[in-house]
C-alpha positions in Angstrom: 75.2 100.4 111.7 77.9 99.5 114.2 80.1 102.2 115.6 83.0 99.7 116.2 85.4 99.0 113.4 88.5 96.9 113.8 89.6 96.6 110.2 90.0 99.3 107.6 92.1 100.8 104.8 94.2 103.9 105.0 95.5 106.0 102.1 98.4 108.1 103.3 99.8 110.9 101.2 102.8 112.9 102.2 102.8 116.6 101.3 104.5 117.7 98.1 107.6 119.8 98.4 107.7 123.4 97.3 109.6 124.4 94.1 112.8 126.4 94.2 112.8 130.0 93.0 114.6 131.5 90.1 115.4 135.1 91.1 118.1 137.7 90.7 119.0 140.5 93.0 118.2 143.8 91.4 118.9 146.9 93.4 120.1 150.3 92.5 123.9 150.9 93.0 124.4 147.1 93.3 125.9 145.9 90.0 125.8 142.3 89.2 123.6 141.4 92.1 123.6 137.7 91.2 121.1 134.9 91.9 119.0 135.0 95.1 116.2 132.5 94.6 115.3 130.6 97.8 114.6 126.9 98.4 111.2 125.4 98.5 109.8 124.0 101.8 109.6 120.3 102.5 106.2 118.6 102.5 104.8 117.3 105.7 104.9 113.7 106.8 102.0 111.4 107.7 102.4 109.7 111.0 100.2 106.9 112.5 100.0 107.5 116.3 98.4 105.3 119.0 96.0 107.3 121.1 94.3 106.1 124.3 91.2 108.3 123.6 90.4 106.5 120.3 88.3 103.4 120.7 87.9 102.0 117.1 88.8 102.6 113.5 85.4 104.0 112.7 86.9 107.3 111.4 88.5 105.5 108.4 85.5 103.5 107.3 84.0 106.1 105.0 87.0 108.4 104.6 90.3 106.6 104.5 92.3 109.4 103.0 94.8 111.4 105.1 97.2 113.9 103.5 99.9 116.1 105.0 100.3 119.8 104.1 102.4 120.8 101.0 105.5 122.8 101.4 105.6 126.4 100.2 107.6 127.6 97.1 110.8 129.5 97.5 110.9 133.2 96.9 113.4 135.9 96.0 115.9 137.4 98.4 116.8 133.9 99.5 113.5 133.4 101.3 112.8 129.7 102.1 109.3 128.4 101.5 107.5 127.2 104.6 107.6 123.5 105.5 104.4 121.6 105.4 102.7 120.5 108.6 102.7 116.9 109.6 99.5 114.9 109.6 98.9 112.8 112.7 96.6 109.9 112.1 95.3 108.8 115.5 94.4 105.1 116.0 93.6 103.0 119.0 96.2 101.3 121.1 96.9 97.8 119.7 96.7 98.8 116.1 98.7 96.8 113.5 99.7 98.4 110.2 100.1 96.2 107.2 101.1 96.8 103.6 98.8 95.8 100.6 100.3 92.3 100.6 99.4 91.8 104.3 103.0 92.0 105.7 103.2 93.7 109.1 104.9 97.1 109.0 104.3 98.3 112.6 102.5 97.3 115.8 101.5 100.3 117.9 100.8 98.9 121.3 101.0 101.9 123.8 99.7 105.4 123.7 102.3 107.6 121.9 103.8 104.9 119.7 104.1 106.3 116.2 105.1 105.1 112.7 106.0 107.1 109.6 103.3 106.1 107.0 104.2 108.5 104.2 107.2 110.8 103.9 106.8 114.3 102.5 108.5 115.4 99.4 111.7 117.3 99.5 111.6 121.0 98.5 113.5 122.1 95.4 116.7 124.2 95.6 116.6 127.8 94.4 119.0 129.0 91.8 121.3 130.6 94.3 122.3 127.0 95.3 123.7 126.4 91.8 125.9 129.4 91.6 129.6 128.6 91.2 132.7 130.0 89.6 131.8 128.2 86.4 128.1 129.2 86.5 127.7 132.8 87.8 124.1 133.3 86.8 122.1 130.0 86.8 118.7 130.5 85.2 117.1 127.3 86.6 116.0 125.9 90.0 114.8 122.5 91.2 111.2 121.5 91.0 109.2 120.1 93.9 109.4 116.4 94.9 106.0 114.7 95.3 105.2 113.2 98.6 105.1 109.4 99.2 101.7 107.9 98.6 100.6 104.4 99.7 97.6 102.3 100.7 97.8 100.6 104.1 95.7 98.2 106.1 94.9 98.9 109.8 93.9 96.1 112.1 92.9 96.5 115.8 93.6 94.0 118.5 92.1 95.0 121.8 94.4 95.4 124.8 92.7 93.7 127.8 93.7 91.8 130.9 90.8 89.3 130.7 88.9 88.1 127.6 85.4 86.5 128.0 85.1 83.4 125.8 81.9 81.4 125.5 79.1 80.3 123.2 76.4 82.8 122.1 74.0 83.7 124.9 76.3 82.3 127.6 76.0 85.4 129.8 79.2 87.2 128.9 77.5 90.6 128.4 75.5 90.2 131.5 78.6 89.5 133.5 80.6 92.4 132.2 77.7 94.8 132.8 77.4 93.5 136.3 81.1 94.0 137.3 81.9 97.2 135.3 80.4 100.3 133.8 80.2 98.7 130.3 76.7 98.4 128.9 76.7 96.0 126.0 73.3 94.9 124.6 71.8 92.1 126.6 68.9 90.0 125.3 67.7 86.4 125.4 68.6 85.4 121.9 72.0 84.3 120.4 74.5 86.7 118.9 73.2 89.6 120.8 76.8 90.9 121.0 77.9 91.9 117.5 81.0 94.0 118.5 83.6 93.6 121.3 83.3 95.9 124.3 85.7 96.8 127.1 85.0 97.2 130.8 87.2 98.3 133.7 86.8 96.4 136.9 88.1 98.0 140.1 88.6 95.8 143.2 89.2 97.3 146.6 90.7 95.7 149.7 88.1 97.4 152.0 90.4 100.1 153.4 88.8 102.8 151.2 92.1 104.0 149.9 93.2 104.1 146.3 96.7 102.8 147.1 95.6 99.2 147.4 92.9 99.1 144.7 93.3 96.9 141.7 92.1 97.5 138.2 91.8 95.2 135.3 90.3 95.5 131.8 87.8 92.9 130.7 86.9 92.3 127.0 83.5 91.0 126.0 84.0 89.1 122.7 81.1 88.0 120.5 80.1 84.4 121.1 81.9 81.5 119.4 80.5 78.4 117.8 82.0 75.2 116.6 83.9 76.0 113.4 84.5 79.7 114.3 88.2 79.4 113.5 87.2 78.4 109.9 84.8 81.3 109.5 81.5 80.0 110.9 79.3 82.4 112.9 80.4 85.8 114.0 83.1 85.1 116.5 85.8 84.4 114.0 85.8 88.0 113.0 86.9 89.0 116.6 89.2 86.1 117.7 92.1 88.5 117.2 90.9 90.4 120.2 91.6 87.4 122.4 95.3 87.1 121.4 96.6 89.9 123.7 94.5 89.1 126.7 96.6 87.9 129.7 93.9 85.7 131.1 90.9 83.8 129.5 87.7 83.4 131.3 86.0 80.4 129.7 82.2 80.6 130.4 80.1 77.4 130.1 76.3 77.9 129.9 74.7 75.7 132.6 71.2 76.5 131.3 71.9 75.7 127.7 68.5 75.4 126.0 69.9 72.8 123.5 71.1 70.7 126.4 74.8 70.7 125.3 77.0 69.4 128.2 79.0 72.3 129.7 82.2 70.2 129.6 81.7 69.7 125.9 81.2 73.4 125.5 84.6 74.0 127.1 86.3 71.4 124.9 84.9 73.1 121.8 85.9 76.6 122.9 89.4 75.6 123.7 89.7 73.7 120.4 88.6 76.8 118.4 91.1 79.0 120.3 93.9 76.6 119.6 93.0 76.4 115.9 93.1 80.2 115.7 96.4 80.6 117.6 98.2 77.6 119.2 99.7 80.0 121.9 96.2 80.4 123.3 96.2 76.8 124.5 98.9 77.7 127.1 97.3 81.0 128.2 96.3 81.4 131.8 92.6 80.7 132.1 89.7 80.2 134.5 86.7 78.0 133.6 83.4 78.8 135.2 79.8 77.8 134.8 77.2 80.6 134.2 73.5 81.2 134.9 73.8 79.3 138.2 70.4 80.6 139.3 68.7 78.6 136.5 71.2 75.8 136.0 70.0 72.4 135.2 73.2 70.8 133.7 75.7 69.0 135.9 78.8 71.1 136.7 81.5 70.5 139.4 83.6 73.6 138.9 83.1 77.2 140.0 79.8 78.7 139.0 78.3 82.2 139.1 75.1 84.1 138.3 75.6 87.6 137.1 71.9 88.3 137.7 71.8 87.4 141.4 75.5 88.0 142.1 76.1 84.5 143.3 79.7 83.5 142.9 80.8 86.7 141.2 83.1 88.0 143.9 85.1 84.7 144.2 85.5 84.6 140.4 86.7 88.2 140.4 89.2 87.3 143.2 90.6 84.4 141.2 90.9 86.7 138.1 92.7 89.2 140.1 95.3 86.6 141.2 95.7 85.3 137.7 96.1 88.8 136.2 98.6 89.8 138.9 100.6 86.7 138.3 100.6 87.3 134.5 101.6 91.0 134.9 104.6 90.0 136.9 105.6 87.0 134.9 105.0 88.1 131.3 106.7 90.9 129.5 104.4 93.7 128.4 103.8 93.8 124.6 106.1 96.3 123.0 105.9 98.4 119.9 107.9 97.2 117.0 108.5 98.7 113.5 109.8 96.8 110.5 112.5 98.8 108.8 113.3 98.0 105.2 116.1 100.4 104.1 115.8 101.5 100.5 118.7 100.1 98.4 121.5 102.6 97.7 122.9 103.3 94.3 121.2 102.4 91.0 119.8 99.2 89.5 119.3 98.6 85.8 116.3 96.4 84.7 115.9 95.1 81.2 112.1 95.3 80.4 112.4 94.0 76.9 114.4 94.2 73.7 115.8 97.7 73.6 114.0 98.9 76.8 115.8 99.6 80.1 114.6 101.0 83.4 116.8 102.7 86.0 115.8 102.2 89.6 117.2 104.2 92.6 116.1 107.2 94.6 119.0 109.4 93.6 118.5 108.8 89.9 114.7 109.4 90.2 115.4 112.6 92.0 117.9 113.8 89.5 115.2 113.9 86.8 112.1 114.5 89.0 113.5 117.7 90.6 115.0 119.2 87.4 113.1 121.3 84.9 114.1 119.3 81.8 112.6 121.9 79.5 115.4 124.3 80.4 118.7 123.4 78.6 120.8 124.4 81.6 118.7 122.3 84.0 118.8 119.4 81.6 122.6 119.6 81.4 122.8 119.7 85.2 120.6 116.6 85.4 122.8 114.8 82.9 125.9 115.5 84.9 124.2 114.2 88.1 123.3 111.0 86.2 126.8 110.7 84.9 128.2 110.9 88.5 125.8 108.2 89.6 127.3 105.9 86.9 124.1 105.5 84.8 125.9 105.4 81.5 128.4 102.8 82.7 125.7 100.7 84.2 123.7 100.7 81.0 126.8 99.7 79.0 127.5 96.8 81.4 124.0 95.6 80.9 124.3 95.5 77.1 122.5 98.7 76.1 122.9 99.7 72.5 122.7 103.0 70.7 119.0 103.9 70.2 117.6 101.9 73.1 114.9 103.4 75.2 115.8 104.2 78.9 113.2 105.1 81.6 113.9 106.8 84.9 110.6 107.4 86.7 108.3 109.2 84.2 111.3 110.4 82.1 112.4 108.6 79.0 115.4 109.2 76.7 117.3 107.5 74.0 120.6 105.9 75.0 123.7 107.0 73.2 127.0 105.4 74.4 129.9 107.6 75.4 132.4 108.2 72.7 
């Protein structure tokens, strides 16, 4: 089974908050000590972080679940529960995060880029926080808020300076193994390369110093065939890895067994790239013929043989010039995050005859954090909902006495204010 995975699912779960504590100070010679229950700790967050030392999304293939630590419960003597530790989900550079509908949420391009995948739940407040002149001894505290939970899609697009594009068995893997330390599988049958691989090419000016050396990253992409953009063959699964390459090295097989003209190969390859992404048609590229040592097809352009080394140095020199030009002319890809602020206030939805649902984070928290089995806590939650304008909003939307109202998992019967 391949150890390279470029698409996977992630289930992120923020840590649950800790519950507030109900406690009263009881010490000798201290009359009426009063409430001293501490707050619960906040749950940890789940962050997706780009890491240069991670090569693929293999770690998520069999175990996509990542959860942050829960917050601790509050204790007496106003002791605050511990906050949960954040969970850092490390992914390769160039990872795109999508929601379940496929919309892009974040693009983590460089090492250190991060995105908040699931927020931890807020800790509940202890009973000391509810003490006032009207309520000297509150016998209730807030419950814990559950952490955010969501499914996400992760998609990897390799970051490379040069992408090798060619038909199956065109000599791409032989070339990258000859010019770098990459060792992809090389064989004499098509579709030998089933997964992309990266190689670093270092070119020196002959002085022997590191100051004038030049490095570029080359990506070996599985071979394309005609119709790859529509799903034929294997290459369509990896065309995304060509999108971020600064330069394309189009490799035409001069020893094609089927006898396909190399110029026709180039036309087909460029057509498939344009069908996948029209921007690739204008990408800087170098077209070369491969297998020059056994070539029998007519070709007037640059040619090379990765086996004998013929023509390899000139091609690397041209790639160096194109990559240098692209680095100076093009802006480096930058991280971006799509922010969709949650609406403020409350919204009333009519689900059917006599059934209403209240949406809004503040309203959900008012009931989710309250112990509704306690009369004092229930009264406190009702006052919070009243301040949010829930009763007025229901009346404006035509709610009648006896209608069912839902707020999160909580349901109650509506009675208009008298």
